[in-house]
ZADREN-114795 format. One line per 4 residues: number of its first residue (from 1); for each residue x, y, z of N, C-alpha, C. Coordinates in steps of 0.2 Angstrom, whole numbers, plus 5000, padded with zeros to 4 digits. Example, Ala and Ser with C-alpha at 12.3 -4.5 7.8 and 13.67 -1.06 7.14 Angstrom:
# ZADREN-114795
1) 5066:4972:5039:5062:4978:5039:5066:4984:5039 ~ 5064:4989:5035:5068:4995:5036:5064:5000:5039;
# end
This chain:
# ZADREN-114795
1) 5116:4790:5837:5120:4787:5841:5117:4788:5847 ~ 5115:4784:5852:5111:4786:5859:5116:4786:5865 ~ 5117:4790:5870:5122:4789:5874:5119:4788:5881 ~ 5120:4784:5885:5117:4782:5891:5121:4782:5896;
5) 5118:4785:5901:5123:4783:5908:5121:4777:5911 ~ 5128:4774:5913:5126:4768:5915:5132:4767:5921 ~ 5128:4764:5927:5133:4763:5934:5139:4760:5932 ~ 5144:4762:5935:5150:4758:5933:5150:4750:5938;
9) 5145:4750:5942:5145:4743:5944:5141:4738:5940 ~ 5138:4740:5935:5136:4735:5930:5140:4734:5924 ~ 5147:4737:5924:5151:4736:5918:5156:4733:5921 ~ 5158:4729:5915:5164:4724:5915:5169:4725:5910;
13) 5175:4725:5913:5181:4726:5909:5181:4719:5904 ~ 5184:4720:5897:5185:4714:5894:5192:4713:5893 ~ 5193:4707:5898:5200:4705:5899:5203:4703:5892 ~ 5199:4701:5886:5202:4699:5881:5204:4704:5875;
17) 5202:4709:5876:5203:4714:5872:5211:4716:5870 ~ 5212:4719:5864:5220:4721:5863:5224:4725:5868 ~ 5220:4729:5871:5225:4734:5875:5224:4732:5883 ~ 5231:4730:5885:5231:4728:5892:5236:4732:5896;
21) 5241:4735:5893:5246:4739:5896:5244:4746:5899 ~ 5244:4749:5905:5241:4755:5907:5245:4757:5911 ~ 5249:4764:5909:5253:4767:5913:5250:4771:5919 ~ 5253:4769:5925:5249:4771:5930:5249:4779:5931;
25) 5254:4782:5929:5255:4788:5929:5251:4793:5924 ~ 5249:4789:5919:5243:4793:5913:5237:4791:5916 ~ 5236:4785:5919:5230:4786:5923:5227:4790:5927 ~ 5233:4791:5932:5232:4797:5937:5229:4803:5933;
29) 5233:4804:5929:5233:4811:5924:5227:4811:5921 ~ 5224:4806:5918:5218:4806:5915:5212:4806:5920 ~ 5213:4804:5926:5208:4805:5932:5207:4810:5934 ~ 5213:4815:5934:5213:4822:5937:5209:4827:5931;
33) 5210:4825:5925:5207:4828:5920:5199:4827:5921 ~ 5197:4820:5922:5190:4819:5922:5187:4823:5928 ~ 5190:4822:5934:5189:4825:5939:5186:4834:5939 ~ 5191:4837:5935:5190:4844:5935:5185:4845:5929;
37) 5185:4842:5923:5181:4844:5918:5176:4839:5914 ~ 5176:4833:5919:5171:4828:5917:5174:4823:5911 ~ 5170:4818:5911:5171:4813:5904:5169:4816:5899 ~ 5173:4818:5894:5171:4822:5887:5169:4816:5882;
41) 5173:4810:5883:5171:4805:5877:5168:4799:5880 ~ 5162:4797:5879:5159:4791:5882:5164:4784:5879 ~ 5163:4779:5883:5166:4773:5881:5161:4769:5878 ~ 5163:4763:5874:5156:4759:5871:5158:4753:5875;
45) 5151:4750:5875:5149:4745:5878:5145:4740:5874 ~ 5143:4733:5876:5138:4729:5873:5135:4725:5878 ~ 5128:4725:5876:5124:4722:5882:5126:4714:5881 ~ 5126:4710:5887:5128:4704:5888:5123:4700:5890;
49) 5116:4702:5890:5109:4699:5891:5107:4698:5898 ~ 5112:4698:5903:5110:4697:5909:5110:4704:5914 ~ 5109:4710:5910:5108:4716:5914:5115:4720:5915 ~ 5121:4716:5912:5127:4719:5912:5129:4722:5906;
53) 5135:4724:5905:5138:4727:5901:5145:4725:5900 ~ 5148:4724:5894:5155:4723:5893:5158:4728:5889 ~ 5164:4731:5890:5167:4736:5887:5169:4733:5880 ~ 5167:4739:5876:5171:4737:5869:5177:4741:5868;
57) 5176:4746:5870:5182:4751:5871:5182:4757:5875 ~ 5187:4759:5878:5187:4764:5884:5189:4760:5890 ~ 5192:4756:5891:5195:4754:5897:5198:4757:5901 ~ 5203:4762:5898:5206:4767:5902:5203:4772:5905;
61) 5197:4774:5901:5192:4779:5904:5188:4777:5909 ~ 5187:4770:5910:5183:4766:5913:5186:4766:5921 ~ 5194:4764:5920:5198:4765:5926:5199:4770:5930 ~ 5200:4775:5925:5202:4782:5927:5195:4784:5932;
65) 5189:4783:5929:5183:4785:5932:5181:4781:5939 ~ 5184:4776:5939:5184:4772:5946:5189:4776:5951 ~ 5194:4776:5949:5200:4780:5954:5197:4786:5957 ~ 5192:4789:5953:5189:4795:5956:5183:4794:5959;
69) 5180:4788:5960:5174:4786:5964:5168:4788:5960 ~ 5168:4788:5952:5162:4790:5948:5157:4785:5949 ~ 5150:4785:5950:5145:4781:5950:5144:4778:5943 ~ 5142:4784:5940:5140:4783:5932:5145:4785:5928;
73) 5145:4782:5921:5149:4786:5916:5144:4784:5910 ~ 5145:4790:5905:5142:4790:5899:5144:4784:5895 ~ 5139:4780:5891:5141:4774:5887:5137:4775:5880 ~ 5140:4771:5875:5138:4769:5869:5135:4762:5870;
77) 5130:4760:5868:5128:4753:5869:5127:4750:5861 ~ 5131:4745:5860:5132:4742:5853:5127:4736:5854 ~ 5124:4735:5849:5120:4729:5848:5124:4723:5845 ~ 5130:4725:5843:5135:4719:5840:5136:4713:5844;
81) 5136:4707:5841:5137:4700:5843:5143:4696:5841 ~ 5144:4699:5836:5150:4694:5831:5157:4696:5835 ~ 5159:4690:5836:5166:4692:5840:5172:4694:5835 ~ 5172:4692:5830:5177:4695:5824:5175:4703:5823;
85) 5170:4703:5822:5168:4711:5821:5171:4716:5826 ~ 5169:4712:5832:5169:4716:5839:5178:4719:5840 ~ 5182:4713:5838:5188:4713:5840:5191:4718:5835 ~ 5188:4718:5829:5191:4723:5823:5190:4728:5826;
89) 5183:4730:5828:5182:4737:5830:5186:4740:5836 ~ 5188:4735:5841:5192:4738:5847:5199:4738:5844 ~ 5202:4734:5840:5210:4736:5836:5209:4743:5834 ~ 5204:4744:5830:5204:4750:5825:5204:4756:5830;
93) 5200:4756:5835:5199:4762:5840:5206:4764:5844 ~ 5208:4758:5845:5216:4758:5849:5221:4761:5845 ~ 5221:4759:5837:5225:4762:5834:5227:4769:5832 ~ 5222:4772:5835:5221:4779:5834:5223:4782:5841;
97) 5225:4779:5847:5228:4781:5853:5237:4781:5852 ~ 5239:4785:5854:5246:4786:5854:5250:4781:5860 ~ 5245:4779:5865:5249:4775:5869:5247:4767:5868 ~ 5244:4767:5862:5245:4758:5862:5249:4756:5860;
101) 5254:4752:5862:5261:4750:5861:5261:4745:5855 ~ 5267:4746:5852:5268:4741:5846:5267:4734:5848 ~ 5270:4732:5855:5268:4725:5854:5261:4723:5856 ~ 5257:4726:5860:5249:4727:5859:5246:4726:5852;
105) 5249:4730:5848:5247:4729:5841:5248:4722:5837 ~ 5256:4721:5839:5258:4714:5836:5255:4708:5838 ~ 5252:4708:5845:5248:4703:5848:5242:4702:5845 ~ 5238:4709:5844:5232:4708:5842:5231:4705:5835;
109) 5236:4708:5831:5237:4704:5825:5237:4697:5823 ~ 5242:4695:5828:5244:4688:5828:5237:4684:5830 ~ 5234:4688:5836:5227:4684:5838:5223:4683:5832 ~ 5222:4689:5828:5215:4687:5823:5218:4684:5817;
113) 5226:4682:5817:5227:4677:5811:5227:4670:5814 ~ 5229:4669:5820:5230:4661:5822:5225:4659:5829 ~ 5221:4664:5831:5214:4662:5835:5209:4658:5832 ~ 5207:4652:5835:5203:4647:5831:5195:4651:5831;
117) 5194:4656:5833:5189:4660:5833:5189:4666:5826 ~ 5195:4667:5824:5196:4672:5819:5198:4669:5813 ~ 5205:4667:5813:5208:4663:5807:5209:4669:5801 ~ 5209:4675:5801:5210:4680:5798:5217:4680:5793;
121) 5217:4681:5788:5223:4684:5783:5225:4690:5784 ~ 5231:4691:5782:5235:4697:5782:5231:4702:5777 ~ 5228:4701:5772:5225:4704:5767:5218:4705:5770 ~ 5215:4702:5773:5208:4704:5776:5210:4710:5782;
125) 5215:4708:5786:5218:4714:5792:5219:4719:5788 ~ 5223:4720:5783:5223:4727:5780:5218:4731:5777 ~ 5213:4725:5774:5207:4730:5771:5203:4732:5777 ~ 5201:4729:5783:5198:4731:5787:5200:4736:5791;
129) 5207:4736:5794:5211:4741:5797:5213:4747:5794 ~ 5213:4746:5787:5217:4752:5783:5224:4752:5784 ~ 5227:4747:5784:5234:4746:5786:5237:4742:5780 ~ 5244:4747:5777:5248:4741:5773:5249:4732:5775;
133) 5250:4729:5771:5252:4722:5773:5259:4723:5777 ~ 5263:4726:5774:5270:4727:5776:5270:4730:5783 ~ 5266:4735:5784:5265:4737:5791:5263:4732:5797 ~ 5259:4727:5794:5256:4722:5799:5262:4716:5799;
137) 5266:4715:5793:5270:4710:5795:5276:4712:5798 ~ 5277:4719:5799:5285:4721:5802:5281:4721:5809 ~ 5277:4722:5811:5273:4722:5819:5273:4715:5823 ~ 5273:4710:5817:5272:4703:5818:5280:4701:5820;
141) 5284:4705:5818:5291:4704:5819:5293:4704:5825 ~ 5290:4709:5828:5291:4710:5836:5291:4704:5841 ~ 5287:4700:5840:5285:4694:5842:5289:4689:5843 ~ 5296:4690:5839:5302:4685:5840:5305:4686:5846;
145) 5304:4692:5848:5308:4693:5855:5306:4690:5861 ~ 5310:4690:5866:5307:4686:5873:5304:4691:5876 ~ 5300:4689:5881:5296:4693:5887:5300:4699:5888 ~ 5307:4698:5891:5311:4704:5895:5311:4710:5890;
149) 5312:4708:5884:5313:4714:5878:5306:4717:5876 ~ 5300:4712:5876:5294:4716:5874:5292:4719:5879 ~ 5294:4719:5885:5291:4725:5891:5294:4731:5889 ~ 5299:4730:5886:5303:4738:5884:5301:4740:5880;
153) 5297:4738:5874:5294:4740:5869:5290:4745:5870 ~ 5291:4751:5867:5286:4757:5869:5284:4761:5860 ~ 5280:4765:5860:5278:4768:5854:5283:4774:5852 ~ 5281:4776:5846:5286:4782:5844:5293:4781:5842;
157) 5296:4785:5841:5304:4785:5838:5309:4788:5843 ~ 5306:4790:5850:5312:4794:5854:5315:4788:5858 ~ 5322:4790:5857:5327:4784:5860:5327:4787:5868 ~ 5325:4783:5872:5326:4783:5880:5328:4776:5882;
161) 5332:4778:5889:5335:4773:5892:5330:4767:5894 ~ 5333:4761:5893:5329:4756:5895:5322:4755:5892 ~ 5322:4759:5887:5316:4759:5883:5318:4756:5875 ~ 5314:4753:5872:5315:4752:5863:5310:4753:5860;
165) 5311:4756:5854:5307:4758:5848:5307:4753:5843 ~ 5303:4752:5840:5301:4748:5835:5307:4748:5829 ~ 5310:4755:5828:5315:4756:5823:5322:4753:5826 ~ 5322:4753:5833:5328:4750:5836:5328:4742:5835;
169) 5322:4739:5835:5322:4732:5836:5323:4729:5829 ~ 5319:4733:5824:5319:4729:5817:5326:4728:5814 ~ 5331:4731:5815:5338:4728:5813:5340:4721:5816 ~ 5337:4719:5822:5339:4714:5825:5335:4708:5823;
173) 5329:4708:5821:5324:4703:5821:5326:4698:5817 ~ 5331:4697:5813:5333:4693:5809:5340:4687:5811 ~ 5342:4690:5817:5348:4687:5820:5345:4681:5824 ~ 5350:4677:5824:5349:4670:5829:5346:4671:5836;
177) 5342:4668:5839:5340:4670:5845:5345:4671:5850 ~ 5351:4666:5850:5356:4668:5854:5359:4673:5856 ~ 5358:4679:5849:5361:4685:5849:5356:4689:5850 ~ 5351:4690:5848:5345:4694:5847:5343:4698:5853;
181) 5340:4694:5858:5338:4698:5864:5343:4701:5868 ~ 5349:4698:5869:5354:4701:5873:5357:4708:5869 ~ 5358:4708:5862:5359:4714:5859:5353:4719:5860 ~ 5346:4716:5861:5342:4721:5862:5342:4724:5868;
185) 5343:4721:5873:5343:4723:5880:5350:4728:5880 ~ 5356:4727:5876:5361:4731:5877:5359:4737:5873 ~ 5355:4738:5867:5352:4744:5864:5348:4748:5869 ~ 5344:4745:5873:5340:4748:5877:5344:4751:5883;
189) 5349:4748:5886:5352:4751:5891:5357:4756:5889 ~ 5361:4756:5883:5365:4760:5881:5362:4766:5876 ~ 5356:4766:5874:5352:4771:5871:5355:4770:5864 ~ 5356:4766:5861:5360:4766:5855:5355:4769:5849;
193) 5358:4774:5845:5353:4775:5839:5352:4770:5835 ~ 5347:4771:5830:5345:4767:5825:5351:4764:5821 ~ 5356:4769:5818:5361:4768:5814:5366:4763:5817 ~ 5368:4764:5823:5372:4759:5827:5370:4752:5828;
197) 5363:4752:5828:5360:4746:5829:5361:4741:5823 ~ 5361:4746:5818:5361:4742:5810:5368:4740:5809 ~ 5373:4743:5811:5380:4741:5811:5381:4735:5816 ~ 5378:4735:5821:5380:4729:5826:5376:4722:5823;
201) 5371:4724:5819:5368:4719:5816:5371:4715:5810 ~ 5373:4720:5808:5378:4717:5803:5384:4714:5805 ~ 5387:4715:5810:5393:4712:5812:5390:4706:5814 ~ 5385:4705:5817:5382:4698:5819:5380:4693:5813;
205) 5378:4696:5808:5377:4693:5802:5382:4689:5798 ~ 5388:4693:5799:5393:4691:5794:5396:4684:5796 ~ 5396:4679:5791:5398:4672:5792:5405:4672:5792 ~ 5409:4676:5791:5416:4676:5791:5419:4675:5799;
209) 5414:4678:5804:5415:4680:5810:5414:4673:5814 ~ 5418:4669:5818:5416:4663:5821:5411:4664:5827 ~ 5408:4659:5829:5402:4659:5834:5406:4661:5840 ~ 5413:4658:5841:5415:4660:5848:5417:4667:5848;
213) 5420:4670:5844:5421:4677:5842:5414:4681:5845 ~ 5408:4678:5841:5401:4681:5843:5400:4682:5849 ~ 5400:4676:5853:5399:4676:5859:5403:4681:5864 ~ 5409:4682:5863:5414:4686:5866:5412:4692:5864;
217) 5409:4695:5859:5407:4702:5857:5400:4703:5862 ~ 5398:4700:5864:5391:4698:5868:5392:4703:5873 ~ 5398:4701:5876:5400:4704:5883:5401:4711:5883 ~ 5403:4714:5876:5404:4721:5877:5399:4726:5876;
221) 5399:4731:5879:5395:4737:5879:5392:4740:5871 ~ 5388:4746:5871:5387:4747:5865:5392:4751:5862 ~ 5397:4755:5865:5402:4758:5862:5408:4753:5860 ~ 5408:4747:5863:5413:4743:5862:5412:4739:5855;
225) 5405:4738:5854:5402:4734:5848:5404:4739:5843 ~ 5403:4745:5843:5404:4749:5837:5410:4749:5836 ~ 5415:4749:5841:5421:4748:5839:5423:4744:5836 ~ 5421:4737:5838:5424:4731:5834:5421:4732:5828;
229) 5414:4734:5826:5412:4735:5820:5417:4740:5815 ~ 5419:4744:5818:5424:4750:5814:5430:4745:5811 ~ 5433:4742:5817:5439:4737:5814:5438:4731:5808 ~ 5430:4728:5810:5428:4723:5805:5428:4727:5798;
233) 5425:4732:5798:5423:4736:5791:5430:4740:5787 ~ 5435:4741:5791:5440:4743:5788:5445:4737:5786 ~ 5445:4732:5789:5448:4725:5788:5445:4722:5781 ~ 5438:4724:5780:5435:4721:5776:5435:4724:5769;
237) 5436:4731:5770:5438:4736:5764:5445:4735:5761 ~ 5449:4734:5766:5458:4732:5764:5456:4726:5759 ~ 5452:4720:5763:5452:4714:5759:5450:4715:5752 ~ 5444:4717:5751:5441:4720:5745:5446:4723:5740;
241) 5449:4729:5743:5454:4731:5738:5460:4727:5735 ~ 5462:4723:5741:5468:4717:5738:5464:4712:5733 ~ 5458:4711:5734:5455:4706:5729:5454:4709:5722 ~ 5452:4715:5722:5451:4720:5716:5458:4720:5712;
245) 5462:4721:5717:5470:4723:5714:5472:4715:5710 ~ 5471:4710:5714:5474:4705:5711:5469:4702:5704 ~ 5463:4705:5705:5459:4703:5698:5461:4708:5692 ~ 5463:4714:5694:5466:4719:5689:5473:4716:5686;
249) 5477:4713:5691:5483:4712:5689:5483:4706:5684 ~ 5479:4700:5685:5476:4695:5682:5474:4696:5675 ~ 5469:4701:5675:5466:4704:5669:5472:4705:5665 ~ 5477:4711:5667:5481:4713:5663:5486:4708:5661;
253) 5489:4704:5665:5493:4700:5663:5490:4694:5657 ~ 5483:4693:5658:5480:4689:5651:5480:4692:5646 ~ 5479:4699:5646:5478:4703:5640:5485:4705:5637 ~ 5491:4704:5641:5497:4705:5639:5499:4698:5634;
257) 5497:4693:5638:5498:4686:5635:5494:4686:5628 ~ 5488:4688:5628:5484:4688:5623:5487:4691:5616 ~ 5490:4698:5619:5492:4702:5613:5499:4699:5610 ~ 5502:4697:5615:5510:4692:5613:5507:4687:5608;
261) 5502:4682:5609:5501:4677:5606:5497:4679:5599 ~ 5494:4686:5598:5491:4688:5593:5498:4690:5588 ~ 5502:4693:5591:5507:4696:5587:5511:4691:5585 ~ 5513:4685:5587:5515:4679:5585:5512:4676:5579;
265) 5506:4677:5580:5500:4673:5574:5502:4679:5569 ~ 5501:4684:5569:5501:4689:5564:5509:4687:5560 ~ 5514:4688:5564:5521:4687:5561:5521:4681:5557 ~ 5518:4675:5559:5517:4669:5556:5514:4669:5550;
269) 5508:4673:5550:5504:4673:5545:5508:4678:5539 ~ 5511:4683:5540:5515:4687:5536:5520:4682:5532 ~ 5525:4678:5536:5529:4674:5533:5527:4669:5528 ~ 5521:4666:5531:5518:4660:5526:5515:4665:5520;
273) 5513:4670:5520:5510:4674:5514:5516:4676:5510 ~ 5521:4678:5514:5527:4680:5508:5529:4674:5505 ~ 5530:4668:5507:5532:4662:5506:5527:4659:5500 ~ 5521:4661:5500:5515:4659:5496:5517:4663:5489;
277) 5519:4669:5489:5518:4673:5484:5526:4674:5481 ~ 5530:4669:5482:5536:4668:5478:5536:4663:5473 ~ 5537:4666:5466:5536:4662:5460:5539:4656:5462 ~ 5536:4650:5458:5537:4644:5457:5545:4643:5455;
281) 5548:4646:5451:5555:4645:5448:5559:4648:5454 ~ 5557:4652:5459:5562:4656:5464:5564:4651:5469 ~ 5572:4651:5471:5572:4646:5475:5578:4649:5481 ~ 5579:4646:5484:5584:4650:5490:5589:4643:5492;
285) 5594:4643:5493:5599:4640:5497:5603:4644:5502 ~ 5602:4640:5508:5604:4643:5515:5610:4637:5517 ~ 5616:4640:5517:5622:4635:5519:5625:4638:5525 ~ 5624:4634:5530:5626:4636:5537:5632:4633:5538;
289) 5638:4635:5540:5645:4634:5542:5644:4631:5549 ~ 5647:4625:5550:5648:4622:5558:5654:4617:5559 ~ 5654:4615:5564:5659:4610:5565:5657:4603:5562 ~ 5652:4602:5562:5650:4595:5559:5647:4594:5551;
293) 5643:4600:5549:5639:4599:5544:5636:4604:5541 ~ 5634:4604:5535:5630:4610:5531:5624:4607:5529 ~ 5620:4612:5529:5613:4610:5527:5609:4615:5522 ~ 5606:4611:5517:5604:4615:5511:5597:4615:5510;
297) 5593:4619:5511:5585:4620:5511:5583:4622:5504 ~ 5578:4618:5501:5575:4622:5495:5568:4622:5495 ~ 5565:4628:5491:5558:4629:5490:5555:4628:5483 ~ 5549:4625:5482:5546:4623:5475:5546:4617:5472;
301) 5539:4614:5473:5538:4607:5472:5539:4607:5464 ~ 5540:4610:5459:5541:4609:5453:5548:4610:5450 ~ 5553:4611:5455:5561:4613:5453:5564:4609:5457 ~ 5566:4603:5453:5571:4597:5458:5577:4599:5458;
305) 5580:4606:5453:5587:4607:5456:5586:4614:5457 ~ 5590:4616:5463:5591:4623:5463:5598:4625:5463 ~ 5603:4621:5462:5611:4622:5460:5612:4619:5454 ~ 5615:4624:5451:5618:4623:5445:5625:4625:5443;
309) 5629:4622:5441:5637:4624:5439:5639:4623:5433 ~ 5643:4627:5430:5646:4625:5424:5654:4627:5424 ~ 5655:4632:5423:5662:4634:5424:5665:4633:5431 ~ 5661:4636:5435:5663:4635:5442:5665:4629:5444;
313) 5661:4623:5442:5663:4616:5444:5669:4615:5441 ~ 5669:4616:5434:5675:4613:5431:5683:4618:5434 ~ 5682:4623:5436:5687:4628:5439:5688:4623:5446 ~ 5684:4620:5449:5685:4616:5457:5686:4609:5455;
317) 5689:4606:5450:5689:4599:5449:5692:4596:5456 ~ 5698:4599:5458:5700:4596:5464:5695:4595:5471 ~ 5690:4598:5470:5686:4597:5475:5681:4591:5474 ~ 5681:4589:5467:5677:4584:5466:5681:4579:5462;
321) 5685:4575:5466:5691:4570:5463:5687:4565:5460 ~ 5681:4562:5462:5678:4557:5459:5673:4557:5454 ~ 5673:4563:5451:5668:4564:5445:5669:4571:5442 ~ 5669:4571:5435:5670:4577:5433:5663:4579:5430;
325) 5663:4586:5429:5657:4589:5428:5656:4590:5420 ~ 5652:4590:5416:5652:4590:5409:5648:4597:5409 ~ 5650:4599:5402:5647:4607:5400:5641:4605:5397 ~ 5636:4608:5398:5629:4607:5395:5628:4611:5390;
329) 5625:4610:5384:5621:4616:5379:5614:4616:5381 ~ 5612:4622:5381:5606:4623:5382:5601:4625:5376 ~ 5597:4620:5374:5593:4622:5369:5586:4619:5370 ~ 5579:4620:5366:5574:4618:5369:5573:4610:5368;
333) 5576:4608:5364:5575:4600:5364:5580:4597:5370 ~ 5584:4598:5370:5589:4596:5375:5588:4598:5383 ~ 5584:4603:5385:5584:4607:5390:5582:4602:5396 ~ 5576:4597:5395:5575:4592:5400:5580:4588:5403;
337) 5583:4586:5398:5589:4581:5399:5595:4585:5403 ~ 5596:4591:5400:5602:4595:5403:5599:4597:5410 ~ 5594:4598:5412:5591:4599:5419:5591:4593:5423 ~ 5590:4587:5420:5590:4581:5424:5599:4580:5426;
341) 5603:4582:5421:5610:4581:5422:5613:4586:5428 ~ 5610:4591:5428:5611:4597:5433:5608:4595:5439 ~ 5602:4593:5440:5599:4590:5445:5604:4585:5448 ~ 5607:4581:5444:5611:4576:5448:5618:4577:5450;
345) 5620:4582:5446:5626:4585:5448:5625:4589:5455 ~ 5619:4592:5456:5618:4596:5462:5618:4591:5468 ~ 5614:4586:5467:5614:4580:5472:5621:4577:5473 ~ 5625:4576:5469:5632:4574:5471:5636:4580:5475;
349) 5635:4585:5474:5637:4591:5478:5635:4592:5484 ~ 5628:4591:5485:5626:4592:5492:5626:4586:5496 ~ 5628:4579:5494:5629:4573:5497:5636:4574:5499 ~ 5641:4578:5494:5648:4578:5499:5648:4584:5504;
353) 5645:4589:5503:5643:4594:5508:5642:4590:5514 ~ 5635:4588:5515:5633:4584:5520:5636:4579:5524 ~ 5640:4575:5519:5645:4570:5523:5651:4573:5525 ~ 5653:4578:5523:5660:4582:5526:5666:4580:5523;
357) 5664:4577:5516:5670:4576:5512:5673:4582:5509 ~ 5669:4587:5508:5672:4594:5505:5671:4598:5513 ~ 5680:4599:5514:5683:4602:5520:5683:4610:5517 ~ 5686:4612:5513:5686:4618:5512:5680:4623:5511;
361) 5678:4625:5517:5670:4628:5518:5670:4635:5513 ~ 5676:4639:5514:5675:4644:5509:5674:4644:5503 ~ 5679:4638:5501:5675:4637:5493:5671:4633:5492 ~ 5667:4630:5495:5661:4627:5494:5656:4632:5495;
365) 5657:4638:5499:5650:4643:5499:5651:4647:5492 ~ 5658:4647:5489:5659:4652:5483:5656:4648:5477 ~ 5657:4641:5478:5654:4636:5473:5647:4635:5473 ~ 5644:4637:5480:5636:4636:5479:5633:4642:5477;
369) 5637:4648:5478:5634:4654:5475:5635:4654:5468 ~ 5640:4652:5465:5641:4650:5458:5635:4646:5454 ~ 5635:4640:5459:5628:4636:5457:5621:4641:5456 ~ 5620:4646:5461:5613:4649:5461:5613:4654:5454;
373) 5618:4657:5454:5619:4662:5447:5617:4657:5441 ~ 5621:4651:5440:5619:4647:5434:5612:4645:5434 ~ 5610:4644:5440:5603:4642:5438:5597:4647:5438 ~ 5599:4654:5441:5596:4659:5437:5595:4660:5430;
377) 5603:4659:5428:5604:4660:5421:5600:4654:5417 ~ 5600:4647:5419:5595:4644:5416:5588:4644:5416 ~ 5585:4648:5421:5578:4648:5421:5577:4655:5416 ~ 5582:4660:5416:5581:4664:5412:5581:4663:5404;
381) 5586:4658:5403:5586:4655:5395:5579:4651:5394 ~ 5576:4648:5399:5570:4644:5399:5565:4647:5397 ~ 5565:4653:5401:5558:4658:5398:5559:4662:5392 ~ 5566:4662:5390:5568:4664:5382:5565:4659:5377;
385) 5566:4653:5379:5565:4648:5373:5558:4647:5374 ~ 5554:4649:5380:5546:4646:5380:5542:4653:5376 ~ 5546:4660:5376:5544:4666:5374:5544:4665:5365 ~ 5550:4663:5364:5551:4661:5355:5546:4655:5354;
389) 5545:4651:5358:5540:4645:5354:5534:4647:5354 ~ 5531:4652:5358:5524:4654:5359:5524:4660:5352 ~ 5530:4663:5350:5529:4668:5346:5527:4667:5339;
# end
């Protein structure tokens, strides 16, 4: 790599190069350093073919040398002619400089991707410059802000008054434009830390807050915005707690309802099972006394009569004046006929009870009980006959 002394009068700045912001104080500091110890690092130029040279990188050193009146400076002369390669080289060299601002970097990336001369992809930029794709994307997000905000963007992470770091701006990048720049300028003026900027951004992203309220919030300073966020956050937590409690109460009520329904179903199932396990011959008679009527319920499809009386009916002739109750002789041959007669007598008694003819309720209940006893006796005799017939 040859280094050549070239007169400053033959060197032109590259107005199209990525870096264009130069701090006057930093330039004066560099000029004093060059004056005392000389220019330690040569600049790089390319031959434009007309006896002149254009800077590839080293504009800041070139300017500082002009300030102290140097006639010549050491240069590296490049033979590169491809505009894309030269621009990549300029960016790569500036990325190593601390004073290469984030907005200059973002604009350089944007130019490489959108200028008709380059039309590069993020993937190509990443491979050429050795930077992750997300790094490039985050830098491009800075271009969303207006010029007033861009002028305040500086490198590094130190919070300074009327300056903005990349970390301070990233939380605000997705806000609507009517909020974004105003909040950025408030952040710079009040030196808000990144944590506070994130809270403010969350406040303005919340859809439950009306646009008119947000417009009023823009009038507040940084501390006022943080106070508003605290109130909002407290209200949000209380609302979530109420909703959670309502959900738990609803769930508990549903569980209780389901448990009650299950208990009712189990009780009904037990009742049905008990009824299904009853012998066919078993019957029940329920007589409920009341002002108007008595009801008799029977169980068993094969048993036609559940009430039979012999001597009890004979003892109660006064209760059945329209019909006398015969005495039945029970044997195997005459059983079915006897049962039919008993069924007929039971139907007659039931009809009198239902129609209210029988007014002596206590006597009626006793008569019904006697009939149940007689029926049970009839059933037992039938079992005896069946056993004897099978023997």
